LUMVO-781798 format. One line per field, with one value per residue (C-alpha): chain; residue in three letters; x, y, z. Coordinates in Angstrom, 3 decimals. Example, Ala and Ser with C-alpha at 12.3 -4.5 7.8 and 13.67 -1.06 7.14 Angstrom:
2
ch (A,A)
aa (ala,ser)
x (12.300,13.670)
y (-4.500,-1.060)
z (7.800,7.140)
END
This chain:
314
ch (A,A,A,A,A,A,A,A,A,A,A,A,A,A,A,A,A,A,A,A,A,A,A,A,A,A,A,A,A,A,A,A,A,A,A,A,A,A,A,A,A,A,A,A,A,A,A,A,A,A,A,A,A,A,A,A,A,A,A,A,A,A,A,A,A,A,A,A,A,A,A,A,A,A,A,A,A,A,A,A,A,A,A,A,A,A,A,A,A,A,A,A,A,A,A,A,A,A,A,A,A,A,A,A,A,A,A,A,A,A,A,A,A,A,A,A,A,A,A,A,A,A,A,A,A,A,A,A,A,A,A,A,A,A,A,A,A,A,A,A,A,A,A,A,A,A,A,A,A,A,A,A,A,A,A,A,A,A,A,A,A,A,A,A,A,A,A,A,A,A,A,A,A,A,A,A,A,A,A,A,A,A,A,A,A,A,A,A,A,A,A,A,A,A,A,A,A,A,A,A,A,A,A,A,A,A,A,A,A,A,A,A,A,A,A,A,A,A,A,A,A,A,A,A,A,A,A,A,A,A,A,A,A,A,A,A,A,A,A,A,A,A,A,A,A,A,A,A,A,A,A,A,A,A,A,A,A,A,A,A,A,A,A,A,A,A,A,A,A,A,A,A,A,A,A,A,A,A,A,A,A,A,A,A,A,A,A,A,A,A,A,A,A,A,A,A,A,A,A,A,A,A,A,A,A,A,A,A,A,A,A,A,A,A)
aa (unk,unk,unk,unk,unk,unk,unk,unk,unk,unk,unk,unk,unk,unk,unk,unk,unk,unk,unk,unk,unk,unk,unk,unk,unk,unk,unk,unk,unk,unk,unk,unk,unk,unk,unk,unk,unk,unk,unk,unk,unk,unk,unk,unk,unk,unk,unk,unk,unk,unk,unk,unk,unk,unk,unk,unk,unk,unk,unk,unk,unk,unk,unk,unk,unk,unk,unk,unk,unk,unk,unk,unk,unk,unk,unk,unk,unk,unk,unk,unk,unk,unk,unk,unk,unk,unk,unk,unk,unk,unk,unk,unk,unk,unk,unk,unk,unk,unk,unk,unk,unk,unk,unk,unk,unk,unk,unk,unk,unk,unk,unk,unk,unk,unk,unk,unk,unk,unk,unk,unk,unk,unk,unk,unk,unk,unk,unk,unk,unk,unk,unk,unk,unk,unk,unk,unk,unk,unk,unk,unk,unk,unk,unk,unk,unk,unk,unk,unk,unk,unk,unk,unk,unk,unk,unk,unk,unk,unk,unk,unk,unk,unk,unk,unk,unk,unk,unk,unk,unk,unk,unk,unk,unk,unk,unk,unk,unk,unk,unk,unk,unk,unk,unk,unk,unk,unk,unk,unk,unk,unk,unk,unk,unk,unk,unk,unk,unk,unk,unk,unk,unk,unk,unk,unk,unk,unk,unk,unk,unk,unk,unk,unk,unk,unk,unk,unk,unk,unk,unk,unk,unk,unk,unk,unk,unk,unk,unk,unk,unk,unk,unk,unk,unk,unk,unk,unk,unk,unk,unk,unk,unk,unk,unk,unk,unk,unk,unk,unk,unk,unk,unk,unk,unk,unk,unk,unk,unk,unk,unk,unk,unk,unk,unk,unk,unk,unk,unk,unk,unk,unk,unk,unk,unk,unk,unk,unk,unk,unk,unk,unk,unk,unk,unk,unk,unk,unk,unk,unk,unk,unk,unk,unk,unk,unk,unk,unk,unk,unk,unk,unk,unk,unk,unk,unk,unk,unk,unk,unk,unk,unk,unk,unk,unk,unk)
x (0.457,1.560,0.680,1.293,-1.841,-4.146,-1.823,-0.122,2.968,3.319,6.013,8.647,10.347,7.510,4.465,2.037,-1.701,0.315,1.118,-2.217,-3.943,-1.406,-2.136,-5.487,-5.146,-2.857,-5.687,-8.538,-6.539,-4.877,-1.040,1.560,4.605,5.496,8.888,10.204,13.158,13.321,14.695,12.236,9.683,11.062,9.862,6.052,7.037,8.159,4.955,2.579,3.359,3.664,-0.188,-1.174,-2.897,-1.693,2.275,3.015,6.914,9.011,12.034,13.726,15.632,18.875,20.426,22.674,25.720,25.476,28.637,27.829,26.560,22.478,22.550,20.196,16.987,15.033,16.835,16.705,13.508,13.166,15.387,13.825,10.461,12.428,12.839,15.437,17.502,18.717,21.885,23.077,26.743,28.952,30.421,27.654,26.128,29.690,28.246,25.394,26.986,28.746,26.214,23.005,21.029,20.328,21.749,24.000,21.975,19.190,21.254,21.251,23.235,21.971,23.345,21.019,20.237,19.748,17.595,18.795,20.323,19.084,21.735,20.672,23.581,22.567,23.414,26.650,25.891,24.516,27.936,30.322,30.088,32.369,33.304,33.886,35.135,35.525,39.095,41.660,39.979,36.773,35.913,32.511,31.549,27.263,26.280,24.989,27.427,28.257,31.729,31.323,31.195,34.534,34.027,37.366,39.155,38.921,39.107,42.797,43.536,42.811,44.715,47.769,47.128,47.150,50.092,51.726,50.274,47.608,44.430,41.255,37.955,35.582,31.913,30.375,27.089,24.629,22.129,23.834,22.589,25.752,25.906,29.438,30.829,29.919,31.089,34.132,34.544,33.527,36.903,38.930,38.016,38.918,42.007,43.445,42.169,40.296,37.542,38.292,38.390,35.535,31.954,29.216,25.682,22.868,20.438,20.181,17.413,18.556,22.019,22.499,22.460,24.747,27.059,27.773,29.441,32.577,35.575,35.532,33.160,34.498,33.347,35.212,32.945,34.527,33.048,30.350,27.782,27.049,27.870,24.848,26.591,29.390,26.902,24.782,28.332,29.125,25.459,26.165,30.036,31.628,35.109,34.557,37.142,36.127,37.061,38.290,35.804,32.201,30.962,32.656,35.679,32.746,31.268,34.938,37.575,40.897,42.638,39.776,36.439,38.139,40.361,40.057,41.701,42.203,39.610,40.664,44.090,44.223,47.742,46.532,43.062,45.771,47.814,44.545,43.529,47.341,47.061,43.792,45.340,48.567,47.106,44.510,42.098,42.177,39.407,37.203,38.832,37.436,34.495,33.289,34.371,32.223,29.183,29.791,30.454,27.404,24.714,26.128,25.861,24.119,20.959,18.024,15.962,18.546,18.021,14.582,14.897,17.253,14.703,11.451,13.705,14.646,11.030,9.699,11.546,11.938)
y (-0.156,3.331,5.440,8.797,8.497,8.623,11.139,14.871,15.107,19.147,18.666,16.110,16.487,16.159,15.147,14.324,14.550,12.497,9.797,9.182,9.113,6.403,4.880,4.511,3.438,0.818,-0.311,-0.002,-2.417,-5.117,-4.094,-6.061,-4.352,-1.088,-1.135,2.204,2.866,7.333,8.291,11.331,8.469,7.391,10.075,9.945,5.542,5.329,8.073,5.643,2.642,4.526,6.221,2.026,0.225,-3.339,-1.787,-3.452,-3.915,-1.522,-2.366,0.726,-0.029,2.845,3.532,6.260,6.521,7.725,10.565,11.580,10.458,10.745,9.132,12.543,11.659,12.427,10.350,7.325,7.329,7.265,4.173,2.634,2.236,0.340,-3.592,-3.962,-1.932,-2.887,-1.510,-2.471,-2.718,-4.049,-0.376,0.505,-1.598,-0.211,3.086,2.414,0.572,3.347,6.143,5.455,4.089,0.751,-2.512,-4.383,-7.188,-5.976,-3.866,-6.506,-5.802,-7.235,-5.896,-5.090,-7.181,-6.961,-8.819,-10.849,-9.287,-9.982,-11.810,-10.042,-6.710,-3.351,-2.855,-2.403,1.227,2.144,1.954,3.174,4.381,5.707,8.704,6.828,3.753,0.508,0.394,-2.239,-1.174,0.168,1.656,3.383,5.339,5.036,7.849,11.544,14.351,15.950,17.219,14.533,11.635,12.411,11.841,14.369,11.390,9.069,11.766,12.543,8.710,8.416,11.925,10.426,6.433,8.327,10.290,6.798,5.819,3.439,2.803,3.608,5.060,6.513,6.559,8.944,8.631,10.377,13.318,16.397,17.616,20.315,22.623,24.189,21.026,19.113,22.393,22.315,18.347,19.207,22.133,19.018,16.923,19.690,21.163,17.434,16.554,13.477,14.499,10.803,9.591,10.607,10.255,11.890,10.345,12.093,8.954,5.490,2.503,-0.730,0.459,-3.141,-4.337,-1.509,-2.313,-5.317,-2.843,-2.467,-3.991,-2.410,0.054,2.510,4.312,7.367,8.519,9.879,7.716,5.850,4.105,0.919,1.200,-0.261,0.243,-1.686,-4.923,-4.406,-4.281,-7.565,-9.228,-8.195,-10.068,-6.995,-6.103,-3.319,-0.700,1.110,3.827,2.146,3.576,3.137,-0.055,-0.401,-2.647,-5.161,-5.293,-5.995,-8.424,-6.518,-8.463,-10.856,-9.515,-6.104,-3.332,-0.651,3.037,5.992,7.980,10.954,9.346,10.174,7.997,5.793,4.582,5.122,2.075,-0.407,0.757,0.203,-3.193,-4.135,-2.748,-4.487,-7.960,-8.648,-11.309,-10.530,-7.843,-10.755,-12.828,-10.372,-10.445,-13.492,-14.259,-11.181,-12.091,-15.271,-13.253,-11.179,-13.908,-15.384,-12.399,-9.491,-11.376,-9.644,-13.388,-13.658,-9.995,-10.611,-13.946,-12.310,-9.861,-12.162,-13.937,-10.577,-8.988,-13.129,-13.012,-9.001)
z (0.140,-0.655,2.465,0.027,-1.494,1.800,3.847,3.331,5.157,6.082,8.779,8.276,11.257,13.268,10.996,14.222,11.932,9.213,11.413,13.768,9.922,9.006,12.731,11.909,8.985,10.129,12.679,9.602,7.306,10.407,8.817,10.939,9.152,7.748,5.241,4.085,1.937,2.208,5.549,5.507,6.371,9.155,11.718,10.423,10.622,14.062,15.143,13.660,14.892,18.695,18.077,16.798,18.651,16.548,17.281,13.763,13.282,11.324,8.931,7.630,4.344,4.317,0.734,1.771,3.328,7.642,7.937,11.340,15.068,15.227,18.741,20.886,22.723,19.633,17.563,19.957,20.718,16.683,16.366,19.323,17.583,14.368,14.563,11.812,10.013,6.187,5.094,1.752,2.578,5.276,5.333,6.076,9.280,9.949,9.652,11.654,14.671,15.190,14.811,15.475,18.053,16.694,18.796,16.501,16.327,14.665,11.921,8.546,5.555,2.555,-0.986,-3.827,-6.751,-10.420,-12.433,-15.183,-17.993,-21.298,-23.763,-26.523,-27.273,-27.883,-31.743,-32.762,-35.169,-31.442,-29.708,-33.186,-36.341,-39.095,-36.705,-33.840,-34.542,-32.224,-31.083,-29.479,-26.225,-25.638,-22.151,-21.170,-18.147,-17.023,-14.450,-13.971,-15.590,-12.496,-10.554,-8.119,-10.656,-12.073,-15.694,-15.703,-14.388,-17.229,-19.820,-17.740,-17.893,-21.857,-22.560,-21.238,-22.811,-26.066,-25.631,-25.430,-28.433,-27.154,-28.943,-26.269,-26.705,-24.011,-23.985,-21.164,-21.139,-18.517,-18.023,-17.795,-13.876,-14.004,-17.378,-16.334,-15.411,-18.475,-20.573,-18.685,-19.541,-23.581,-23.397,-21.818,-24.809,-27.291,-25.645,-25.298,-29.024,-27.711,-30.349,-32.168,-29.002,-26.358,-27.120,-24.959,-24.851,-22.445,-22.728,-23.721,-23.886,-21.938,-20.682,-19.493,-23.247,-24.043,-21.944,-24.164,-26.809,-24.098,-23.015,-19.614,-17.393,-15.235,-11.705,-11.259,-8.626,-5.317,-3.067,-3.992,-1.713,-3.378,-7.112,-8.747,-11.914,-11.615,-10.712,-13.798,-15.892,-13.773,-14.683,-18.585,-18.197,-18.420,-16.665,-14.381,-12.746,-9.524,-7.135,-3.559,-1.101,-0.031,-1.205,-4.322,-2.795,-1.667,-5.169,-6.876,-5.757,-6.995,-9.724,-10.020,-10.779,-11.313,-10.512,-8.010,-7.924,-5.553,-6.006,-7.461,-8.510,-12.687,-12.323,-10.839,-13.128,-16.330,-15.154,-14.238,-17.827,-19.086,-17.498,-19.384,-22.740,-22.621,-22.109,-24.650,-23.318,-19.686,-19.542,-20.788,-18.129,-15.329,-17.475,-16.892,-13.887,-12.624,-13.830,-12.026,-8.999,-9.446,-9.841,-6.445,-4.548,-6.510,-8.126,-7.327,-6.778,-4.134,-2.737,-2.725,-1.062,1.972,2.224,3.121,5.407,7.096,6.781,7.938,11.013,12.391)
END
């Protein structure tokens, strides 16, 4: 049931009126469990549980990193109503134990899952053409175009490698969130004379299929809470490179299913790309092992089975 269809929340910090409405709805519909995913709904759900005669179990799935302590009296009261806190990485589990007033045995790590990827690759014409041909090593970066996502790092690394005579391309795909930053990327490409090696695209349908066009998917975000795009690439059987921060090291096994580099380290990124370029077949090997790992740890079916288990035993 979507509570937003029935409630108007005017005050997210202390939503007493909306919480009483939700409590009535819980009692009328005989709801035994409330599962929320958005931090702004936590106060509402906690108050509604307090007001409800049924006292439903409250499950909170948190997807964003926890960066500061929330152990003040108000948060202690709110989190007291949470029966289980689901976090998407083990790093977040550590953050929750450090920063949140939740007992360790109530915090459950559960990786996000990805649906099975359509085996049909995108048409080659969607990936390359006479103006942007396929090269010996072809990279792609999927993500919103803004400074935090670090697309400029890939361009800088590519410039170093092309100056060495390496035949590499990079396709940067994503919605432009920061026009000034995007303009800077275009100027960077022009200044480095990389127009034949770098292409920008704003949107693609079925990105998981499109990933199969490339040898390597790169994530340059300075610190990603999880890194779902890497899991999608691994499911597609494509090698991955990501930053050594956040949840990414829990996705990529260094040297076995992909490579990691220090956030912001252009030379470090160039070095792992160089290793892939200098060892033909290595990207395919990483991609094959990555696919096996993704099917084992990050499948949608596995995620929902584990989630159902958490909900049943909360």
